[in-house]
C-alpha positions as CSV (number, residue, x, y, z in Angstrom):
1,M,101.4,136.2,310.1
2,H,100.4,139.7,311.5
3,L,96.7,139.6,312.5
4,I,94.9,143.1,313.5
5,A,91.4,144.2,313.9
6,L,89.7,146.6,312.3
7,T,87.1,147.8,314.3
8,G,84.6,150.6,314.2
9,G,80.7,151.4,314.6
10,I,78.4,151.8,311.9
11,A,78.4,154.6,309.1
12,S,82.1,155.0,310.6
13,G,84.2,155.6,307.7
14,K,85.9,151.7,308.6
15,S,85.0,150.2,304.8
16,T,87.0,153.0,303.4
17,V,90.0,152.5,305.6
18,A,89.7,149.2,304.9
19,Q,89.9,149.4,301.3
20,C,93.1,151.5,301.4
21,W,95.0,149.2,303.5
22,H,93.8,146.6,300.7
23,E,95.1,148.5,298.3
24,R,98.6,149.1,300.3
25,G,98.9,145.0,300.4
26,A,96.9,143.7,303.8
27,V,94.7,141.1,303.5
28,I,91.2,142.0,304.1
29,V,88.8,139.2,306.1
30,D,85.3,141.2,306.1
31,A,83.2,139.4,309.4
32,D,79.9,141.2,307.7
33,V,80.6,139.3,304.6
34,L,81.0,135.8,307.1
35,A,78.3,136.5,308.2
36,R,76.4,136.2,305.5
37,E,78.5,132.8,304.2
38,V,77.8,131.7,307.4
39,V,74.0,131.4,307.7
40,A,73.8,130.2,303.6
41,P,70.6,128.3,302.7
42,G,71.0,125.0,303.4
43,S,73.4,125.9,306.4
44,E,73.6,124.5,310.5
45,V,73.5,128.0,311.3
46,L,70.3,128.8,309.5
47,A,68.5,125.8,310.6
48,E,69.7,126.9,314.4
49,I,68.2,130.3,313.3
50,A,64.7,129.1,312.4
51,K,64.7,126.4,315.2
52,R,65.3,129.2,317.5
53,F,63.4,132.5,316.1
54,G,60.5,130.8,314.0
55,P,60.0,129.7,310.4
56,E,58.4,133.3,309.7
57,V,62.9,134.3,309.8
58,L,62.8,132.3,306.2
59,E,62.0,133.5,303.3
60,S,59.7,131.0,300.8
61,D,62.9,129.8,299.1
62,G,64.9,128.5,302.5
63,S,66.7,132.1,302.8
64,L,67.5,133.9,305.6
65,N,64.7,137.0,305.9
66,R,66.7,139.8,307.1
67,S,63.7,142.3,307.8
68,A,61.8,139.8,309.6
69,L,64.7,138.5,311.9
70,G,65.9,142.4,311.9
71,A,62.2,143.3,313.9
72,V,63.0,140.2,316.2
73,V,66.3,141.1,317.8
74,F,66.2,144.7,317.3
75,G,65.8,145.9,320.7
76,D,65.4,142.8,322.4
77,S,68.8,142.3,324.0
78,S,68.0,138.9,325.1
79,A,67.0,137.8,321.3
80,R,70.1,139.5,319.9
81,Q,72.4,137.7,322.8
82,A,70.7,134.3,321.7
83,L,71.5,135.6,317.8
84,N,74.9,136.3,318.4
85,G,75.1,132.9,320.2
86,I,74.3,131.1,317.6
87,T,76.5,133.0,314.2
88,H,79.7,134.4,316.3
89,P,80.8,130.4,317.4
90,A,80.8,130.0,313.3
91,I,81.7,133.1,312.2
92,G,85.0,133.4,314.0
93,R,85.6,129.7,312.8
94,L,85.1,130.6,309.3
95,A,87.9,133.4,309.9
96,Q,90.0,131.6,311.2
97,R,90.4,129.2,308.4
98,R,90.6,132.7,306.6
99,F,93.7,133.2,308.4
100,D,95.3,130.1,307.9
101,A,95.0,129.9,304.6
102,A,96.7,133.3,304.2
103,A,99.2,132.2,306.2
104,R,99.9,129.4,304.5
105,A,100.0,132.0,300.9
106,D,102.3,134.6,302.7
107,Q,103.9,133.8,305.8
108,H,104.6,137.4,306.4
109,A,100.9,138.3,305.5
110,I,99.3,141.1,307.1
111,V,95.3,140.3,307.7
112,V,93.0,142.2,308.7
113,Y,89.7,141.4,310.7
114,D,87.5,143.6,309.7
115,I,84.9,143.3,312.9
116,P,82.6,146.0,313.5
117,L,81.3,144.1,316.7
118,L,84.5,143.6,318.3
119,V,84.1,145.0,321.9
120,E,80.3,144.0,321.6
121,S,81.6,139.8,320.5
122,A,84.0,140.0,324.1
123,Q,86.4,137.6,322.2
124,S,90.2,137.5,323.7
125,L,92.1,140.9,322.2
126,D,96.0,138.6,322.3
127,R,95.5,137.3,319.0
128,F,95.6,140.7,317.5
129,E,98.8,142.5,317.5
130,L,97.6,145.6,317.1
131,V,94.1,147.0,317.2
132,V,92.6,149.9,315.1
133,T,89.6,152.1,315.6
134,V,87.8,154.1,313.2
135,E,85.4,156.3,315.0
136,A,82.7,158.9,314.1
137,G,80.8,161.2,315.9
138,P,77.2,159.6,316.3
139,E,75.1,162.4,315.0
140,A,78.0,161.8,311.8
141,R,76.9,158.4,311.7
142,I,73.5,159.0,311.3
143,Q,73.1,161.1,309.0
144,R,75.3,159.1,306.8
145,L,72.9,155.8,307.4
146,I,69.6,158.4,306.6
147,E,71.6,159.8,303.5
148,H,73.4,156.4,302.3
149,R,71.3,153.9,303.3
150,G,67.8,155.1,303.5
151,M,67.7,155.0,306.9
152,E,64.5,156.5,308.9
153,A,66.0,158.8,312.0
154,S,64.7,156.7,314.4
155,E,66.5,153.8,312.7
156,A,69.4,155.2,312.8
157,Q,69.2,156.5,315.8
158,G,68.9,152.8,317.4
159,R,71.6,151.2,315.1
160,V,73.9,153.6,316.7
161,A,72.5,153.0,320.1
162,S,73.1,149.9,320.5
163,Q,76.6,149.2,319.3
164,A,79.5,149.6,322.0
165,T,80.5,153.5,322.6
166,T,83.2,155.3,321.0
167,E,85.0,155.3,324.6
168,Q,84.3,151.7,324.9
169,R,85.9,150.6,321.4
170,Q,89.0,153.6,321.9
171,S,90.2,151.8,325.5
172,V,91.4,148.5,323.3
173,A,93.4,150.4,320.7
174,D,96.4,150.6,319.3
175,F,95.1,153.7,317.2
176,V,92.2,155.8,316.6
177,I,91.5,156.6,313.0
178,D,89.5,159.9,313.3
179,A,86.8,159.9,310.1
180,N,84.4,163.2,311.2
181,D,85.7,164.8,307.9
182,S,86.0,164.2,304.3
183,L,86.3,161.1,302.6
184,E,89.9,162.8,301.4
185,D,90.8,162.9,305.0
186,T,89.4,159.4,305.9
187,K,91.4,158.3,302.6
188,S,94.6,160.5,304.1
189,R,94.4,159.4,307.8
190,A,94.3,155.4,306.8
191,H,97.5,155.7,305.0
192,E,98.9,157.7,307.6
193,V,98.1,155.2,310.3
194,W,99.3,152.0,307.8
195,S,102.3,153.6,307.4
196,L,102.8,153.6,311.5
197,I,101.7,149.5,311.5
198,E,104.2,148.6,309.2
199,A,106.7,150.7,310.8
200,R,105.7,148.9,314.0
201,L,105.4,145.6,312.5
202,H,108.9,145.6,310.8
203,S,111.1,146.8,314.3
204,Q,109.9,143.5,315.7
205,L,111.2,141.5,313.2
């Protein structure tokens, strides 16, 4: 099994790249999906979050009130670190189980870990054979958040500013995909990089 990290800031175009690679045969493990799974109602992680941040972060049915939790941690680095300290280990354990399952199904599988906060999570990069980041300028990403996700400009700006910088992500990347232009351009670049990845991995066999 080959394990590759795919990262990029919010609204960078990373999901588009992941979809292109899935179509090319990659097994995609999405950290955002795992993050939702680990806070399912009744989970230990959700109980720990409620204990740390109070019952107001829960809905009446016992599920996570994401907007309430977001209001608590947004703009508060210590609260965000506390939340990450609860969720990141659980996400990491679940991700490893998915990697192991992919390897059992196909020992030659190329598994792509779609992880937006790769740099912020400070996890070891040694486990990945390659790291790829998808990048678009802050202005483009803010505009996408406003247009496609209905965010207010101030919230969009805050979301972008709270993440690692382009320079920080590029410093750990083997490949950088420019997603500043059209959707079709981004898809074309995604396929080009996937071909390079396959060539790189096959050369190691």
